[in-house]
VOPAGU-2260 file (C-alpha; in pm, 1 decimal, decimal comma):
REM VOPAGU-2260
SITE   aa  ch    i         X         Y         Z
SITE  MET   A    0   23980,8   11821,5   30991,5
SITE  LYS   A    1   24113,8   12149,3   31185,0
SITE  THR   A    2   23805,0   12345,0   31278,1
SITE  MET   A    3   23793,1   12713,1   31247,4
SITE  THR   A    4   23904,9   12933,2   31522,2
SITE  SER   A    5   23694,0   13220,3   31623,0
SITE  TYR   A    6   23882,8   13537,5   31615,2
SITE  GLN   A    7   23746,6   13892,2   31789,9
SITE  LEU   A    8   23860,8   14172,5   31575,7
SITE  PRO   A    9   23961,3   14518,7   31882,5
SITE  VAL   A   10   23756,0   14786,5   31731,5
SITE  ILE   A   11   23849,0   15172,3   31765,2
SITE  SER   A   12   23590,5   15394,1   31792,0
SITE  TYR   A   13   23655,7   15758,5   31637,6
SITE  GLN   A   14   23418,8   15974,3   31499,4
SITE  LEU   A   15   23522,5   16028,1   31158,1
SITE  SER   A   16   23368,3   16264,1   30833,8
SITE  VAL   A   17   23401,5   15991,7   30564,6
SITE  THR   A   18   23172,6   15925,6   30225,4
SITE  SER   A   19   22960,8   15647,7   30151,6
SITE  HIS   A   20   23251,1   15523,3   29873,5
SITE  ARG   A   21   23529,3   15511,1   30154,1
SITE  LEU   A   22   23302,3   15264,3   30324,8
SITE  SER   A   23   23257,3   15067,0   30028,2
SITE  VAL   A   24   23606,5   15073,5   29966,5
SITE  VAL   A   25   23645,1   14934,8   30381,1
SITE  GLY   A   26   23426,8   14692,9   30329,5
SITE  CYS   A   27   23591,8   14497,8   30039,0
SITE  ARG   A   28   23931,1   14550,4   30212,6
SITE  PHE   A   29   23770,6   14392,1   30524,8
SITE  LEU   A   30   23624,0   14090,4   30277,1
SITE  ARG   A   31   23984,7   14024,2   30223,3
SITE  VAL   A   32   24094,0   14038,9   30481,6
SITE  LEU   A   33   23795,8   13816,8   30637,0
SITE  ILE   A   34   23889,2   13568,0   30333,1
SITE  LEU   A   35   24265,8   13557,3   30438,0
SITE  CYS   A   36   24218,4   13464,9   30777,2
SITE  LEU   A   37   23941,6   13203,0   30697,1
SITE  LEU   A   38   24326,8   13040,1   30479,7
SITE  LEU   A   39   24513,9   13114,6   30734,7
SITE  THR   A   40   24263,9   12875,3   31026,3
SITE  GLY   A   41   24290,8   12595,8   30896,9
SITE  TYR   A   42   23913,1   12572,0   30689,7
SITE  ARG   A   43   23902,6   12258,1   30463,9
SITE  SER   A   44   23642,7   12149,4   30228,1
SITE  PRO   A   45   23426,7   11841,9   30292,6
SITE  VAL   A   46   23639,2   11664,2   29984,7
SITE  THR   A   47   23952,9   11743,5   30260,1
SITE  GLY   A   48   23751,4   11423,2   30500,6
SITE  GLN   A   49   23712,8   11189,5   30219,0
SITE  ASN   A   50   24091,8   11249,0   30161,3
SITE  LYS   A   51   24171,5   11158,9   30536,0
SITE  ASN   A   52   23923,0   10873,0   30508,8
SITE  ILE   A   53   24140,9   10759,6   30188,5
SITE  GLU   A   54   24465,2   10837,0   30368,8
SITE  ARG   A   55   24337,5   10640,4   30631,4
SITE  ILE   A   56   24210,5   10315,5   30479,7
SITE  MET   A   57   24593,2   10298,7   30257,4
SITE  ALA   A   58   24713,1   10344,1   30647,9
SITE  GLU   A   59   24546,7   10016,4   30771,0
SITE  GLY   A   60   24611,1    9852,0   30419,9
SITE  GLU   A   61   24986,1    9871,0   30532,6
SITE  LYS   A   62   24984,6    9758,4   30883,1
SITE  MET   A   63   24778,6    9472,7   30692,2
SITE  TYR   A   64   25063,2    9446,6   30515,2
SITE  GLU   A   65   25334,9    9494,5   30820,2
SITE  VAL   A   66   25344,7    9170,4   30949,8
SITE  PRO   A   67   25401,8    8869,6   30665,7
SITE  TYR   A   68   25742,0    8963,4   30612,9
SITE  PRO   A   69   26067,3    8791,9   30710,8
SITE  TRP   A   70   26088,2    8964,2   31064,8
SITE  THR   A   71   26446,1    8909,4   31158,4
SITE  PHE   A   72   26589,5    9087,5   31464,6
SITE  GLU   A   73   26799,8    9384,2   31232,7
SITE  ARG   A   74   26408,0    9427,3   31107,1
SITE  CYS   A   75   26244,9    9418,4   31433,1
SITE  LEU   A   76   26490,4    9668,7   31543,2
SITE  TRP   A   77   26462,1    9916,2   31296,9
SITE  TYR   A   78   26116,5    9911,6   31295,8
SITE  ALA   A   79   26080,4    9944,2   31722,8
SITE  GLN   A   80   26339,7   10249,2   31632,1
SITE  ASN   A   81   26062,5   10431,1   31425,6
SITE  HIS   A   82   25789,0   10347,6   31558,9
SITE  ASN   A   83   25828,1   10325,2   31994,9
SITE  ILE   A   84   25681,5   10577,4   32143,6
SITE  ASP   A   85   25956,1   10662,7   32390,5
SITE  ILE   A   86   26165,9   10692,6   32089,5
SITE  LYS   A   87   25910,2   10897,6   31933,4
SITE  GLN   A   88   25931,7   11105,8   32278,3
SITE  ARG   A   89   26290,0   11145,2   32277,5
SITE  ASN   A   90   26268,9   11308,1   31916,2
SITE  LEU   A   91   26002,4   11540,3   31993,5
SITE  GLN   A   92   26249,7   11644,9   32317,8
SITE  ILE   A   93   26562,8   11723,4   32050,6
SITE  GLU   A   94   26327,2   11936,4   31783,2
SITE  SER   A   95   26216,5   12113,3   32117,0
SITE  ALA   A   96   26604,0   12198,8   32245,4
SITE  LYS   A   97   26675,3   12281,2   31862,9
SITE  ILE   A   98   26329,0   12533,7   31886,0
SITE  GLU   A   99   26541,7   12716,2   32159,3
SITE  LEU   A  100   26836,3   12702,7   32007,1
SITE  SER   A  101   26704,5   12899,7   31754,7
SITE  THR   A  102   26527,2   13127,2   31981,1
SITE  SER   A  103   26812,1   13229,9   32162,6
SITE  LYS   A  104   27008,2   13320,4   31846,4
SITE  MET   A  105   26744,8   13515,0   31703,2
SITE  SER   A  106   26738,9   13702,8   32040,9
SITE  ARG   A  107   27001,5   13930,8   31867,9
SITE  LEU   A  108   26792,7   14048,1   31635,7
SITE  PRO   A  109   26571,6   14360,0   31685,1
SITE  ASN   A  110   26210,7   14351,4   31746,0
SITE  LEU   A  111   25936,4   14539,4   31604,0
SITE  ASN   A  112   25620,8   14629,5   31803,4
SITE  ALA   A  113   25297,1   14849,8   31661,2
SITE  GLY   A  114   25022,9   15030,8   31906,2
SITE  VAL   A  115   24729,7   15154,8   31841,0
SITE  GLY   A  116   24582,3   15402,8   32124,5
SITE  GLN   A  117   24237,3   15558,5   32199,6
SITE  ASN   A  118   24182,8   15803,5   32450,8
SITE  TRP   A  119   23885,0   16033,2   32573,5
SITE  ASN   A  120   23949,8   16390,0   32740,7
SITE  PHE   A  121   23748,1   16564,3   32947,5
SITE  GLY   A  122   23788,5   16906,9   33126,6
SITE  ARG   A  123   24125,3   17092,1   33095,7
SITE  THR   A  124   24283,8   16887,9   32842,9
SITE  GLN   A  125   24608,8   16947,0   32614,4
SITE  THR   A  126   24618,2   16985,6   32214,3
SITE  SER   A  127   24729,6   16929,9   31964,2
SITE  LEU   A  128   24920,4   17245,2   31971,8
SITE  GLY   A  129   25041,3   17191,6   32295,8
SITE  ILE   A  130   24830,2   17393,0   32546,7
SITE  TYR   A  131   24536,4   17321,9   32772,4
SITE  GLU   A  132   24284,3   17442,4   32686,1
SITE  ASP   A  133   23856,1   17342,2   32860,9
SITE  ILE   A  134   23755,5   17121,8   32570,0
SITE  THR   A  135   23645,0   16735,7   32500,3
SITE  GLN   A  136   23859,8   16588,6   32286,6
SITE  SER   A  137   23886,8   16208,9   32128,2
SITE  THR   A  138   24289,4   16119,8   32046,0
SITE  THR   A  139   24333,9   15821,1   31860,4
SITE  ASN   A  140   24733,6   15753,2   31849,1
SITE  PHE   A  141   24982,0   15499,4   31607,1
SITE  SER   A  142   25300,9   15384,8   31656,8
SITE  VAL   A  143   25556,2   15169,1   31517,7
SITE  GLY   A  144   25903,7   15107,5   31737,4
SITE  SER   A  145   26149,5   14876,8   31764,8
SITE  SER   A  146   26476,0   14749,7   31954,9
SITE  MET   A  147   26766,2   14579,7   31937,3
SITE  PRO   A  148   26987,2   14457,1   32263,6
SITE  LEU   A  149   27400,6   14624,7   32220,5
SITE  PHE   A  150   27479,5   14449,2   32492,8
SITE  THR   A  151   27307,5   14253,4   32788,3
SITE  GLY   A  152   27629,4   14119,1   33003,3
SITE  ASN   A  153   27671,2   13791,8   32767,1
SITE  ARG   A  154   27363,2   13681,1   32861,3
SITE  ILE   A  155   27244,0   13588,7   32524,2
SITE  PRO   A  156   27584,0   13430,3   32434,5
SITE  ASN   A  157   27583,8   13196,6   32727,5
SITE  GLU   A  158   27162,0   13154,6   32638,6
SITE  ILE   A  159   27276,8   12994,9   32294,5
SITE  ALA   A  160   27607,4   12804,9   32403,4
SITE  ARG   A  161   27341,3   12659,4   32737,0
SITE  ASN   A  162   27091,7   12553,9   32465,5
SITE  LYS   A  163   27352,2   12398,0   32203,4
SITE  LEU   A  164   27471,8   12209,1   32545,7
SITE  ASP   A  165   27083,0   12097,4   32612,6
SITE  MET   A  166   27017,7   12017,3   32267,6
SITE  GLU   A  167   27359,7   11780,1   32195,2
SITE  ALA   A  168   27213,3   11612,8   32565,3
SITE  ALA   A  169   26892,1   11522,8   32451,6
SITE  THR   A  170   27061,5   11386,6   32138,6
SITE  GLU   A  171   27275,8   11169,1   32370,1
SITE  ASN   A  172   26962,8   11084,4   32555,0
SITE  LEU   A  173   26787,1   10957,5   32246,7
SITE  LYS   A  174   27074,8   10735,0   32186,4
SITE  LYS   A  175   27045,7   10581,3   32505,4
SITE  ALA   A  176   26674,4   10539,6   32488,0
SITE  ARG   A  177   26812,1   10336,7   32210,3
SITE  GLU   A  178   27026,1   10135,3   32329,8
SITE  ASP   A  179   26746,9   10027,7   32616,0
SITE  LEU   A  180   26539,1    9904,6   32345,5
SITE  THR   A  181   26818,8    9735,9   32187,8
SITE  LEU   A  182   26859,0    9531,4   32481,1
SITE  ASN   A  183   26487,9    9494,6   32551,1
SITE  LEU   A  184   26379,2    9381,8   32223,5
SITE  ALA   A  185   26713,3    9085,1   32248,0
SITE  GLY   A  186   26560,5    9002,9   32578,8
SITE  LEU   A  187   26277,0    8945,5   32390,8
SITE  TYR   A  188   26382,6    8827,7   32062,4
SITE  LEU   A  189   26572,0    8579,3   32323,2
SITE  GLN   A  190   26301,6    8473,8   32484,3
SITE  ILE   A  191   26117,2    8390,3   32193,7
SITE  LEU   A  192   26402,6    8136,7   32060,8
SITE  PHE   A  193   26430,9    7960,8   32420,2
SITE  CYS   A  194   26018,4    7926,5   32431,2
SITE  LYS   A  195   26081,9    7751,6   32098,7
SITE  GLU   A  196   26361,7    7487,7   32166,3
SITE  THR   A  197   26139,0    7437,2   32468,0
SITE  LEU   A  198   25838,6    7364,0   32258,0
SITE  GLN   A  199   26039,1    7108,8   32016,4
SITE  VAL   A  200   26129,1    6950,1   32360,4
SITE  SER   A  201   25804,6    6940,4   32469,3
SITE  GLU   A  202   25654,6    6765,8   32144,8
SITE  GLU   A  203   25983,9    6525,8   32093,3
SITE  GLN   A  204   25920,0    6395,3   32466,1
SITE  HIS   A  205   25523,4    6382,8   32402,5
SITE  ARG   A  206   25568,0    6184,3   32083,0
SITE  LEU   A  207   25804,3    5989,2   32317,4
SITE  SER   A  208   25591,8    5892,4   32559,5
SITE  GLN   A  209   25324,7    5808,4   32309,9
SITE  ASN   A  210   25550,4    5582,1   32094,9
SITE  GLN   A  211   25657,4    5409,8   32451,4
SITE  THR   A  212   25237,7    5399,1   32480,6
SITE  GLU   A  213   25218,5    5154,1   32205,5
SITE  LYS   A  214   25537,4    4919,1   32373,0
SITE  THR   A  215   25416,8    4940,1   32676,8
SITE  ARG   A  216   25065,0    4773,6   32510,9
SITE  LEU   A  217   25263,0    4522,4   32308,8
SITE  LEU   A  218   25449,8    4401,0   32654,9
SITE  VAL   A  219   25095,0    4402,1   32855,5
SITE  ASP   A  220   24906,5    4235,6   32518,3
SITE  ALA   A  221   25243,8    3974,6   32563,8
SITE  GLY   A  222   25238,0    3944,6   32961,7
SITE  ARG   A  223   25555,4    4047,8   32995,7
SITE  ILE   A  224   25490,4    4344,7   33253,2
SITE  ALA   A  225   25168,2    4443,2   33447,7
SITE  ARG   A  226   24899,8    4666,7   33329,7
SITE  ALA   A  227   24945,7    4882,9   33602,6
SITE  GLN   A  228   25261,1    4954,6   33401,0
SITE  LEU   A  229   25061,2    5081,7   33097,0
SITE  SER   A  230   24789,8    5313,0   33325,4
SITE  ASP   A  231   25147,7    5488,2   33476,3
SITE  ILE   A  232   25285,1    5548,6   33121,0
SITE  GLN   A  233   24950,6    5706,4   32977,6
SITE  ALA   A  234   24900,4    5927,2   33230,7
SITE  GLN   A  235   25282,4    6030,5   33176,6
SITE  VAL   A  236   25172,5    6088,4   32802,6
SITE  ALA   A  237   24868,8    6332,0   32984,0
SITE  LYS   A  238   25145,9    6475,6   33191,4
SITE  ASP   A  239   25345,8    6591,8   32854,3
SITE  LYS   A  240   25056,7    6736,3   32623,3
SITE  VAL   A  241   24994,7    6960,6   32967,7
SITE  ALA   A  242   25350,5    7074,9   32935,2
SITE  LEU   A  243   25322,2    7115,7   32528,5
SITE  VAL   A  244   25003,7    7334,5   32615,4
SITE  GLU   A  245   25223,6    7546,7   32847,9
SITE  ALA   A  246   25486,9    7549,0   32603,9
SITE  GLN   A  247   25310,2    7628,0   32286,3
SITE  ASN   A  248   25102,6    7904,5   32519,9
SITE  ASN   A  249   25440,1    8050,1   32656,6
SITE  LEU   A  250   25589,6    8092,8   32275,8
SITE  LYS   A  251   25253,4    8319,1   32217,7
SITE  LEU   A  252   25295,5    8505,2   32533,7
SITE  ALA   A  253   25648,3    8577,0   32385,3
SITE  LEU   A  254   25522,7    8654,0   32054,0
SITE  LEU   A  255   25290,9    8907,1   32231,0
SITE  ASP   A  256   25534,5    9085,9   32436,2
SITE  LEU   A  257   25772,2    9144,7   32100,9
SITE  ALA   A  258   25456,6    9282,7   31904,9
SITE  GLN   A  259   25337,5    9540,6   32169,0
SITE  LEU   A  260   25703,6    9615,3   32138,0
SITE  LEU   A  261   25702,6    9698,3   31812,9
SITE  GLU   A  262   25365,0    9860,9   31877,5
SITE  LEU   A  263   25182,8    9590,6   31628,1
SITE  GLU   A  264   24882,4    9470,8   31620,9
SITE  PRO   A  265   24861,5    9071,6   31667,5
SITE  ALA   A  266   24789,1    8889,5   31421,6
SITE  PRO   A  267   24773,6    8523,4   31409,1
SITE  ASP   A  268   25106,3    8411,1   31099,2
SITE  PHE   A  269   25359,7    8711,4   31314,6
SITE  ASP   A  270   25689,8    8505,1   31394,8
SITE  ILE   A  271   26047,3    8591,0   31374,9
SITE  VAL   A  272   26314,6    8447,3   31194,8
SITE  ALA   A  273   26592,2    8211,9   31408,8
SITE  PRO   A  274   26884,5    8293,1   31361,6
SITE  ASN   A  275   27200,0    8015,2   31362,7
SITE  PRO   A  276   27214,0    7879,8   31660,7
SITE  ASN   A  277   27635,1    7852,8   31612,0
SITE  HIS   A  278   27662,0    8183,1   31582,1
SITE  LEU   A  279   27434,7    8282,1   31941,6
SITE  ILE   A  280   27732,8    8076,2   32112,8
SITE  MET   A  281   28078,2    8226,4   32190,7
SITE  ASP   A  282   28373,9    7909,2   32166,0
SITE  ASP   A  283   28569,9    8069,5   32485,5
SITE  SER   A  284   28469,6    8327,8   32763,8
SITE  LYS   A  285   28799,3    8436,3   32784,4
SITE  GLN   A  286   28696,6    8685,6   32524,4
SITE  LEU   A  287   28455,1    8854,7   32791,3
SITE  LEU   A  288   28677,0    9185,7   32841,9
SITE  PRO   A  289   28759,4    9242,8   33225,5
SITE  PRO   A  290   28594,6    9500,4   33393,1
SITE  PRO   A  291   28789,4    9792,1   33380,7
SITE  LEU   A  292   28857,9    9752,5   33077,9
SITE  LEU   A  293   28527,0    9769,7   32976,5
SITE  TYR   A  294   28458,5   10054,9   33185,0
SITE  ASN   A  295   28782,1   10267,7   33032,2
SITE  TYR   A  296   28595,6   10256,5   32723,5
SITE  ALA   A  297   28245,1   10252,5   32792,7
SITE  VAL   A  298   28296,4   10592,2   33019,3
SITE  ASN   A  299   28471,3   10764,1   32707,9
SITE  VAL   A  300   28126,5   10649,2   32473,4
SITE  LYS   A  301   27822,9   10565,9   32669,4
SITE  PRO   A  302   27561,7   10838,7   32581,2
SITE  ALA   A  303   27448,8   10821,7   32951,1
SITE  ILE   A  304   27775,2   10927,7   33075,6
SITE  LYS   A  305   27792,5   11187,8   32768,1
SITE  GLU   A  306   27451,4   11358,5   32820,5
SITE  GLN   A  307   27524,2   11380,7   33227,8
SITE  GLU   A  308   27869,6   11560,0   33067,8
SITE  LEU   A  309   27693,7   11776,5   32870,5
SITE  ARG   A  310   27412,0   11878,2   33136,4
SITE  VAL   A  311   27692,1   11975,3   33362,1
SITE  GLN   A  312   27864,1   12271,6   33119,0
SITE  SER   A  313   27503,5   12348,9   33031,3
SITE  ALA   A  314   27496,4   12417,6   33412,5
SITE  LYS   A  315   27772,4   12586,1   33417,3
SITE  LYS   A  316   27669,8   12858,4   33155,7
SITE  ALA   A  317   27364,3   12842,4   33360,3
SITE  ILE   A  318   27619,7   13050,5   33636,2
SITE  GLY   A  319   27704,6   13263,3   33331,5
SITE  ILE   A  320   27356,8   13361,1   33285,5
SITE  ALA   A  321   27206,2   13446,3   33618,2
SITE  GLN   A  322   27566,3   13634,4   33692,0
SITE  SER   A  323   27431,9   13905,7   33378,4
SITE  GLY   A  324   27176,9   14042,0   33553,2
SITE  TYR   A  325   27461,1   14256,7   33741,4
SITE  SER   A  326   27578,2   14402,8   33438,3
SITE  PRO   A  327   27442,3   14681,0   33295,5
SITE  THR   A  328   27225,7   14653,3   32952,1
SITE  LEU   A  329   27206,7   14856,0   32606,5
SITE  SER   A  330   26998,3   14841,9   32389,2
SITE  LEU   A  331   26962,3   15094,9   32076,1
SITE  GLU   A  332   26578,5   15184,7   32041,0
SITE  MET   A  333   26369,6   15378,4   31780,9
SITE  GLY   A  334   25987,6   15438,4   31647,7
SITE  ILE   A  335   25765,1   15679,8   31423,7
SITE  SER   A  336   25431,7   15760,1   31514,6
SITE  THR   A  337   25165,2   16001,7   31445,1
SITE  GLY   A  338   24824,4   16059,2   31590,4
SITE  TYR   A  339   24463,4   16190,1   31500,7
SITE  TYR   A  340   24285,8   16463,9   31745,0
SITE  TYR   A  341   23931,6   16523,8   31738,9
SITE  ILE   A  342   23742,1   16806,8   31952,3
SITE  TYR   A  343   23375,2   16795,4   31965,8
SITE  GLY   A  344   23218,7   17118,2   31908,0
SITE  GLY   A  345   23550,4   17244,0   31674,2
SITE  ARG   A  346   23852,3   17385,0   31838,9
SITE  THR   A  347   23813,6   17772,6   31933,4
SITE  VAL   A  348   23982,1   18079,7   31780,5
SITE  TYR   A  349   23982,7   18425,9   31970,2
SITE  ASP   A  350   24048,8   18707,2   31703,7
SITE  GLU   A  351   24230,3   18965,2   31873,6
SITE  THR   A  352   24117,6   19259,5   31639,9
SITE  THR   A  353   23757,5   19148,5   31646,9
SITE  ASP   A  354   23830,5   19061,3   31973,1
SITE  GLN   A  355   23566,0   18800,9   31951,5
SITE  THR   A  356   23613,2   18405,5   31935,4
SITE  TYR   A  357   23495,0   18152,7   31651,9
SITE  SER   A  358   23472,9   17785,5   31581,9
SITE  VAL   A  359   23754,0   17577,1   31383,3
SITE  PRO   A  360   23651,9   17292,1   31235,7
SITE  ASN   A  361   23856,8   16979,2   31303,5
SITE  ASN   A  362   24148,2   16911,1   31064,4
SITE  SER   A  363   24103,6   16584,3   30783,9
SITE  PHE   A  364   24215,4   16257,9   30926,2
SITE  GLU   A  365   24423,0   16222,9   30608,0
SITE  SER   A  366   24604,3   16595,4   30724,7
SITE  GLN   A  367   24653,1   16547,7   31108,7
SITE  PHE   A  368   24797,4   16139,3   31006,3
SITE  LYS   A  369   25020,4   16344,1   30736,2
SITE  ASN   A  370   25183,4   16660,8   30991,1
SITE  ASN   A  371   25155,2   16469,3   31313,3
SITE  LEU   A  372   25428,4   16230,4   31226,2
SITE  GLY   A  373   25758,8   16235,9   31410,2
SITE  GLU   A  374   26035,0   15985,9   31465,9
SITE  TYR   A  375   26266,8   15910,2   31758,6
SITE  ILE   A  376   26625,8   15692,0   31773,9
SITE  GLY   A  377   26804,2   15660,1   32075,4
SITE  LEU   A  378   26996,7   15466,2   32319,4
SITE  SER   A  379   26877,1   15330,8   32629,7
SITE  LEU   A  380   27108,7   15208,2   32880,4
SITE  GLN   A  381   27018,3   15009,9   33254,4
SITE  ILE   A  382   27159,2   14988,0   33477,3
SITE  PRO   A  383   27076,5   14763,3   33806,0
SITE  ILE   A  384   27136,1   14889,9   34107,2
SITE  PHE   A  385   26892,7   14700,3   34373,1
SITE  ASN   A  386   26632,5   14448,4   34287,6
SITE  ARG   A  387   26528,8   14271,0   34631,9
SITE  PHE   A  388   26837,8   14046,2   34644,8
SITE  SER   A  389   26723,7   13857,8   34267,9
SITE  THR   A  390   27036,2   13814,6   34079,7
SITE  ARG   A  391   27233,4   13707,6   34394,6
SITE  ASN   A  392   27013,4   13430,5   34476,6
SITE  GLN   A  393   26985,1   13353,9   34109,5
SITE  VAL   A  394   27369,1   13270,1   34105,8
SITE  LYS   A  395   27360,4   13115,1   34407,3
SITE  ASN   A  396   27078,6   12855,7   34289,6
SITE  ALA   A  397   27294,6   12807,3   33980,4
SITE  ARG   A  398   27626,6   12719,3   34149,9
SITE  ILE   A  399   27404,0   12502,1   34362,3
SITE  ASN   A  400   27268,0   12324,5   34068,2
SITE  ALA   A  401   27610,4   12335,2   33916,7
SITE  ASP   A  402   27751,9   12102,2   34169,1
SITE  ASN   A  403   27393,6   11909,6   34221,3
SITE  GLN   A  404   27451,8   11820,9   33856,2
SITE  GLN   A  405   27818,4   11715,1   33867,4
SITE  LEU   A  406   27759,2   11488,1   34151,6
SITE  VAL   A  407   27470,1   11306,1   33919,0
SITE  LEU   A  408   27769,3   11290,8   33646,3
SITE  GLU   A  409   27971,3   11109,0   33963,4
SITE  ASN   A  410   27694,5   10895,0   34059,7
SITE  ALA   A  411   27625,9   10801,2   33680,4
SITE  LYS   A  412   28008,1   10658,1   33694,2
SITE  LYS   A  413   28026,5   10484,8   33955,2
SITE  THR   A  414   27645,8   10315,4   33871,6
SITE  LEU   A  415   27824,9   10253,8   33496,9
SITE  TYR   A  416   28108,4   10055,7   33696,6
SITE  LYS   A  417   27862,8    9869,0   33950,0
SITE  GLU   A  418   27635,9    9703,0   33625,7
SITE  ILE   A  419   27983,8    9657,4   33443,0
SITE  GLN   A  420   28108,7    9422,4   33731,4
SITE  THR   A  421   27785,8    9285,5   33782,9
SITE  ALA   A  422   27716,0    9224,6   33407,3
SITE  TYR   A  423   28086,1    9037,6   33394,8
SITE  GLN   A  424   28089,5    8809,2   33696,3
SITE  ASN   A  425   27670,9    8706,4   33558,7
SITE  ALA   A  426   27805,5    8590,8   33216,2
SITE  LEU   A  427   28132,0    8408,0   33406,9
SITE  ALA   A  428   27863,7    8272,0   33627,0
SITE  ALA   A  429   27618,2    8185,4   33287,6
SITE  ASP   A  430   27892,6    8061,3   33092,6
SITE  GLU   A  431   27988,2    7839,0   33402,1
SITE  LYS   A  432   27618,2    7682,5   33447,3
SITE  TYR   A  433   27573,3    7607,4   33077,0
SITE  LYS   A  434   27913,2    7433,5   33042,1
SITE  ALA   A  435   27751,9    7186,7   33348,0
SITE  SER   A  436   27400,1    7210,3   33211,8
SITE  GLU   A  437   27575,9    7075,9   32885,3
SITE  LEU   A  438   27739,8    6819,3   33053,9
SITE  ALA   A  439   27399,7    6687,6   33259,5
SITE  ALA   A  440   27164,9    6678,3   33025,9
SITE  SER   A  441   27414,7    6436,6   32861,2
SITE  ALA   A  442   27467,0    6222,2   33107,0
SITE  ALA   A  443   27050,5    6212,3   33172,2
SITE  GLU   A  444   27030,5    6176,0   32780,1
SITE  GLU   A  445   27218,9    5864,0   32862,1
SITE  SER   A  446   27048,9    5768,2   33152,7
SITE  PHE   A  447   26720,8    5790,8   32999,1
SITE  ASN   A  448   26875,2    5567,1   32720,5
SITE  ALA   A  449   26925,9    5280,1   32931,6
SITE  THR   A  450   26641,2    5330,3   33082,8
SITE  VAL   A  451   26481,8    5255,2   32830,2
SITE  GLU   A  452   26661,6    4971,0   32705,1
SITE  ARG   A  453   26611,8    4778,0   33043,4
SITE  TYR   A  454   26209,8    4885,4   33043,5
SITE  GLU   A  455   26200,2    4720,8   32696,2
SITE  ILE   A  456   26332,1    4432,4   32848,9
SITE  GLY   A  457   26122,6    4413,4   33111,8
SITE  LYS   A  458   26394,7    4507,4   33387,7
SITE  ALA   A  459   26270,0    4853,6   33478,3
SITE  THR   A  460   25917,7    4916,0   33546,8
SITE  ALA   A  461   25703,8    5196,4   33456,7
SITE  PHE   A  462   25810,7    5433,3   33754,6
SITE  ASP   A  463   26174,9    5415,5   33662,6
SITE  PHE   A  464   26115,0    5507,1   33313,9
SITE  ASN   A  465   25887,2    5821,3   33397,8
SITE  GLU   A  466   26157,8    5903,8   33646,1
SITE  ALA   A  467   26464,0    5904,8   33384,7
SITE  LYS   A  468   26223,3    6044,1   33148,8
SITE  THR   A  469   26144,7    6389,0   33398,7
SITE  LYS   A  470   26531,2    6425,3   33486,1
SITE  TRP   A  471   26603,1    6407,7   33136,6
SITE  ILE   A  472   26339,1    6628,2   33024,0
SITE  GLN   A  473   26460,3    6889,7   33334,4
SITE  ALA   A  474   26744,2    6897,8   33243,1
SITE  GLN   A  475   26676,8    6982,9   32843,9
SITE  GLN   A  476   26542,3    7267,2   32961,8
SITE  ASP   A  477   26802,0    7380,0   33217,9
SITE  ARG   A  478   27044,4    7367,2   32954,0
SITE  LEU   A  479   26830,1    7574,8   32692,7
SITE  GLN   A  480   26772,3    7816,7   33001,0
SITE  ALA   A  481   27116,1    7857,6   33098,0
SITE  LYS   A  482   27208,8    7864,2   32689,0
SITE  TYR   A  483   27002,9    8159,0   32587,7
SITE  ASN   A  484   27095,6    8309,0   32937,2
SITE  TYR   A  485   27432,2    8300,2   32903,4
SITE  VAL   A  486   27391,9    8511,2   32523,8
SITE  PHE   A  487   27173,5    8759,8   32703,2
SITE  ARG   A  488   27465,7    8818,6   32984,9
SITE  THR   A  489   27753,9    8819,6   32694,7
SITE  LYS   A  490   27484,4    9098,1   32470,5
SITE  ILE   A  491   27454,6    9306,0   32743,9
SITE  LEU   A  492   27849,0    9318,8   32778,6
SITE  ASP   A  493   27836,2    9387,7   32429,2
SITE  VAL   A  494   27641,0    9752,3   32474,5
SITE  TYR   A  495   27872,7    9835,7   32752,0
SITE  GLY   A  496   28152,6    9811,9   32492,9
SITE  ASP   A  497   27926,8    9971,9   32235,3
SITE  ARG   A  498   27911,2    9632,7   32000,5
SITE  PRO   A  499   27639,4    9590,5   31806,8
SITE  ILE   A  500   27465,6    9351,1   31943,0
SITE  LEU   A  501   27331,4    9076,1   31681,0
SITE  LEU   A  502   27134,9    8786,1   31625,3
């Protein structure tokens, strides 16, 4: 709930002769102003607090029903882009840039200011008649003035252009943040898929070890193998159980990382929808674009490059803003003013016919407010002559900033090309590693099956069985790691090619 703000109203003290009826009118007006201030400062009744509690409960209820939805990659991406804190901050930067642009556009409009002044004068004082007398007087002045810039040395147009470029740069910065978020989300999503398949392998290995334990017990009972081999198999079952628990924990941690990226509260039933694995792997690595072609396309569409290009243009406009300090400025000014003069003891008047002086009472506030009313309109020209080299130094700093921004742009382009080259080489290496791991996993599986057949007829020991099984498990894990590493590397190239990430 918003809290009421305490305001201190300025009070102008002067002596007036007013009736009790006028005081009551002023009191009524003050009461109206006070009520209006209460409304504007955000006063809320206790019912509003109840409404806030209801809204909070409804929001918590909505969170409870967010988790059971099928969390596909597309839904995760949509949810992250609407709830991620970094994305929200970039959106606020765009809103701030829009406000700056609006402010620069509105600077062409005339302003309007009102002023009130209260003075007390003692001794030789200028009266409302323009003469100096030895009196004690209080003066109350009221004024309303306005000024409008007519020429500012192109400062306002350059500010509008610069702020518009800054707003466009902030928009590109938001796009870059969304790209980074998409890539991070894809990495976490693929990590979960990898953990899921690893868990399936661990479960299968644990099941095979358990089955092999029963077969080994039968062989020991039949006297075909030594009992020590049964102990070796049972030890392998225990190791497989440890690997299974570790795989389960890795999956939970991967899901937790994804939930944290989505700004979701951890839930035990949170899970993702696994895509079709056949759609993850490209048929041929030759579909990957070579770095020069990919760079020529990316340098024209990547938000990181477009943002820096807009920053360079904005820095050039800043030079024009600084150079406007050399030019004269012309503005139109107008206003209206009045005043009330009160002479303590009354105004003394000399009558030449009677050679006597007498005191004349002060005119009423209403009559002076009307009779002392004055208006003015004019042009004001300000010509800079010497400002202690402030404008010169501002122009130098603006040019240095523009040169530095140009270097930032060139460095961003070089960094982009290096990143594309690295990503391309990593994708090629990941493709070769994945193909090799496929062959290694197939060979390890054949070796394991042959060892199992030999073990069941007593021609292989439990040590041979465990060793073959360990190599097979390692080959399967290497294949899964190579598979998802290759998928992730290709998705990085998709981002540089401005292609959507599909999982």
